N, C-alpha and C positions, 0 to 999 in steps of 0.2 A: 404636576411634580416632575422634576428631572430624574427622580429615582424610580426608574421603570421596573427593572427586573434584575435579580442577581442570581448567580450560580455558585453554589457553595461546595468547596472541598477544603475543609478545615485544615490549616488556619488561614487560608487565603481565599478570597472570593473576587469575582469580577462584577462590578455594579455600574450604574449610571445610565444615562440616556443612550439608547441604541445598543446596549450591551447584549451579548449572547454568552453561551457556555464558554467560548474560547476567545472572547474579546470584551474589553470593558475597562473600567477604572479599577486599579489594584487597591484592594483593601485587606488589612490584616487584623486578626482577632487577637487581642492582647489584654490581659487583666480584665477579661469579660467585657471588653468594649471593642467595637469595630472602628478602625481608623484608617486613614489614607497614607499613601507615600507621596510626599511633596519634594520634588527633586528636579532642578533645572539641568542636571548633568545625566539624567536617565538615558541609558544607551541600550544597544541590542543585547549585550551580554546580560544586563539586568533583566530585560524582558524574556530572554531565553530561559532563565532559571524559573521564572513564573510560569511560562508555558509548559515546561517540562513538569513542574510541580503539579499543575492542573491536568496532566496527561493530555495536553492539547498540541503535541507535536512541537514544531519549531516556531520561533518568533518571525512574523512577517514584518511587523512595524512596532515601534516603541513610542506611541503617542505621548505628547506632553501638553502642558498649558491647559489642563482641564478639558481635553478633547472629548471626553464622555460626560462632561458637566462637572463643575466644581462642587465638591461635597460641603457639608457643614459639620462642625464638631471636631472630633479628635484627629490630629495628624500624628501618626506614630513614628514614621521613619523619614529621614532626609540624608542626603549625601551617601546614597547607597552605591557601593562599588563591588561588583561581582566579576569573577573570572569567567563565568558562564558554565562552570562545571559543578557548582554547588547543587545540593539536593533540595534546598528550600531557600527562600529569600532571606530568612532570618540568619542563615549561615554566612551571608555576605557581610562585608564591612559596612558600617553605617555610623551615624553621629550619636547614636544612643536613643533609647526609647523616649519618645516625647520631646527630644531636643530638635526642634525644627525652626527654620529661619525664613521660610519662603511663603507660607500661607497657601490656601487652597487653589490659588491661581495656578500653581505649579503641580497640581495633582496629576499623577502619571497613570498610564494605562498600557495595555498590551493588545495586539492583534495577532493571534496565533494561527498556525496551520495545522488543524487536526488531520489525522490520516485514517484511511480505511473506513470511511463513513459513507454508507449508501443513503443519500439524502432522499427525503420523501418525494415520490413521483419522479425520481431521476431515472427510473427504469432499469438501470444496470449498474455494475460497478463502474463508477465514473473515472477510474484509473485506466480502463482498457484502451489500448492503442492498437491501431491497424496500420501496418507498414506495407506500402505498395511498391511494385517494381514494374515500370513500363505500363502503367495504367491498370495493373492487376494486383490483387491481394497476394502478398508474399509471406508475411508472418505477423505475429502479434507482439505485444510488449505491454509494459505497465508503467504508468507515470509514478515516479517515486519522490520527486520534488517538483518545484515550479519550473525547473530547467533541465531535468534529467529523466531519461527513459531507460528502463531495464529490459533487456531482451536476451536472446540466445546468440552466442558468437556464430553458430552455424547458420543463422538467419541472414547475416550480412556479407556473405561471400559473393553477392552480386551488387551491382550499382542500384541503390535505393533511390527512388524519385520523390516519394511523398509519404507523409505520415498523417493519419487522421486521429483526432481525439474526440471522444464523446459521440461516436456514431454507432447507433445500435442496429442500423441497417446500412449495408454498403451501397444501396441504391439511392440513398438520399444524402448527398455530400455537398449540398449547396448552401444550406442555412447557416449564416454567421461564419462564413469561410474566411480564414486568415492564413496568409502565407508567411512562413519563416524559413530561414536556412538552418542547417545543422552545423554547429561550430566544430564539433569533434566527435569522433567515434573511437572508443577505447574498449578493446576486447581483452579478456584475461590473457596475459602473456604466455600462460602454459596450456592454452586450449589445444586439444588434440583432436583433429577432425577424423581420426580413425576410431578412437575409443570414446569420443565425446566427453572426455574428462575436461572439467573446467569450461563447460559450454555456457558461458555467460559474457555479456557485453553491455556497455553503457553508451548511450547517445546523449550528447550535450546539445541543447537547443541554443541558438544564437541570442535569444532573448527569453526572459521568463514568461510563462503563460499566466493568465489571471484565473484564479480558482473561482469556480461557480458551483451551483448545485450539480452540474453535469461534468465538471472537470475537477477532480480531487486526487491527491496522491494516496497510494496504498501504503499500509504499514509493512515493514519487513521483519521477518523473524530474526531475533538476535541470536548470537552464538551460544547462548545458554538455553535455547529453546529445546523442548523435547516433543516429538511427535510419535506416540506409541502406535502399535498395531491397531488398526480399526478407527483411528482418528478421522472423523468426518471432514472431508475436504471437497473442493469443487474446482473444475476447470471450465473454461469457456471455449467456444468454437464458432468461427464464422463458417457455417455449413453451406454446402453447395445447394442451390435451389434453381433448377432450370439450367439454361445455357448461358447465363450471364457471366461475364468475365470476373465479376465481383461475387464472392460468396455473399448471399443476400442477408441472412439474419444471424445475429449473434445469439448463440444458445449456450446452455450450461448443462453440466452433468455431474452427478455425485461421484466421488472417487476416494473411497476410504484408504487410508495409509496402509501399506504392507511393509512390515519391518525388513530391514536390509538382509538379515540372515535368511528369512523366508523367501524374500525376493530373489536372492541368489540361487535358491533351489529351482526356481522356474527357468533361470537362464543357464544353469549348470556351467559348462565350460565356454558358452558362447560369448559371455560378457562378464566382466568383473564389476560387481556392485560395490563401489567404494564409499567411504564416509562422506565424500563430496556429492553424493547422490541420495535421492529420496524416492521411494516407489509408492505408487497408488494404483488400485485396481478400478478401472473405469466400469461403472455400473450400467451403462447404456451402450451406444455405438462404440466399438473398439477403435474407430479411427478418429475419435473426438479430438485427441491431442494433435493429430496431423492437421486438423482444421485450424489450429491456432498455435503453430510452433513459435516459441519465444514468449508466449503468453504465460499468465500466472497460474500456479496451483495455490489455492487459498483456503484458509481455515478461519472460522469466526471465533473470536475470544471477547467476551463481554460485549462492548459496543463496537468493536473494530474488527475489520477483516485484515488478516495477516497473510502475506505472501510467504509460503514455505518453499516453493519450488518454481523453476523456470522450465517450461516445456521445451524439450530438445527435439531436433529434427531427426534424431536417430530412428531408423526404420523399425527398431524393436518396439517403438511406442505403440504401434497399431496391431501387434500380435494378438489374436483373439483369446489365447489362453495364458497370457503373460501380463503382469502388471506393467504399467507405463513407468519409465524411469525419467526422473526430472533432476535438474541441477539443484542441490540443496542450498538455499539462499543463506541460511544461518552460518554456513562454513565460510562465507565470503564477506562477513561484516567488516572486517578490517580492510580488505581490498576495496570494497565499495566506499567506505568512509574516507579512505585515503585518496580515492580517485575523484569523488564528487566534490566540486567546489561550490561556493555560495551557500544557499540553504542546504542543510544536511538532511538526509532521509531519516525517517522515524523508525527506529528499531524497537520492537516490542517483544518481550519474552513470553512465549507460549509454553505452558507447562501442562503436559498430559496428566490426568489423574491416574491413581493406581500405580501398578507396576508394569514394567515392560516385559511382556511374555515372549518377546522376540530374542531376548538375551541368550536363552538356552535352546533356541529352536534348532532342530536338526532335520535334515531332508529325509522325507519318507523314501523307502527303498523300493516299494512296489507301485506306488501311485503318486501322481503329482500333488502338491499341496492344494488345499481347498481355499476358496475365496474367503477372506475374513468375514465373520458374521457378527462383529461387535459394532456395526454401524448404528449410531443413534437413530431413533425413530422420528426425531423432530430436528428441524434446523432452527437455530436461534434466530429470533426475529431481529430486524434492524432497529436502530435507535428510534426512528420515527415510523409510525404506521402510515399506511396509505390507503386511500379509497380507490386507487387506480385498479382497473381490471387486469393489469399486467400481473402475471403469476410468476414473475422472476423470483429466484431464491433471494435476491437482494431486497425485494419489496414485500416478502411474505414469510410466514413461518412454516410453510409447507415443506415436507421432505420430498423433493423431486428426484425420483430415481429414473426419470426419463427427461428428454430434452423439453425445455419450455421456451417460448418465444419472448424475447425482450420487447418492450414497447417500440413500435416503429418510429423512432424519434432521433433526430440528429440536430440538436440546436447549435452545436458549435463544432467546427472542424478546423484543424490546423494542418496546413500543407507544409511539409518540411522538405526543402530541396537540398539534397546532400551535395556539398561543395568540396568536401575533403574525402580523402581515402584513408584507410587505416592499414597498418602493417599486418593486422589480423585478417584483412579481407582477402 
């Protein structure tokens, strides 16, 4: 049978031969009957609405002509016209329920790009990027679309020479190596290299990368997101091992969020903690964030990992009795959306449960604030379980309050040679 498997999020599902949760023939449930969409003018805007409705990120392709196999039975919609901003496919203009003219030969589908998914046996967050300078690790970053990388503006004040994707160890950079140029470097125009305000930057690749199990974009926190005191979060770190010029193994550490009011108490008059920043207390080595400046601060929500912060190169990051300070991604949704061209990044709203006890926090007068104690005792498991011996937080449900090694695996590396400079460099 051509009807292999379907994934259901009522009232739309993806079905057909070779379908997955985020790719397949589009079917709609109406009058208690499942039916297809048959449309020879099906375009990216139409597919974008379906992908968003299914919580599958952005549309990569808009397959037509029975790409996932021609169905039988009811055809519900034809001549669908979407602007791309609708909340569901049924909000788009169409010819009316059951008024079809084309037959199942024109059954349409979607291929979506889901974000923030750590795929089975992938070892690590497949959005992790390593940026190198003169053959040495310089800073980290995260893949946010098939053609854009998010990092810190303070990271690119030097001439970058190469960027690696999907490398869990820096010592293995040869398997599946591909070379690309960087088309553009765009840092926030208000970046201040003294206060590290607006420490955020975007790198545009000259060509899109192909998503695999080991190369995927991360979700970004939307402007309506809330990260209350104690929210369990994680940072990654290319730690130094031996005398190699490359930090050898990508590791991870738990970093519960510290509210901005409490965070300001730690810094007193040394640094202003603004609404564009988010703080987190590293639970293991205090220099973890220095091992991956430009990398992501991440939180798990449901099936997806959401990037809430960007690691800054501010020296305060490594203070042993202070929270690390990150650039708050949600405050830059408009700037990122306006800057990124092509496929758009996936913004997800993270909502902390309960109330924010940081709202009325006041600084102690006799002793410094204590480390938050509301860290959850477990870490949400990823969508797919794995039999791998890798004990990465991305592949297990363990609450790792110490560093754990990612699988020593690098199936695909992308070398990006910077050919342009930026006014922010």
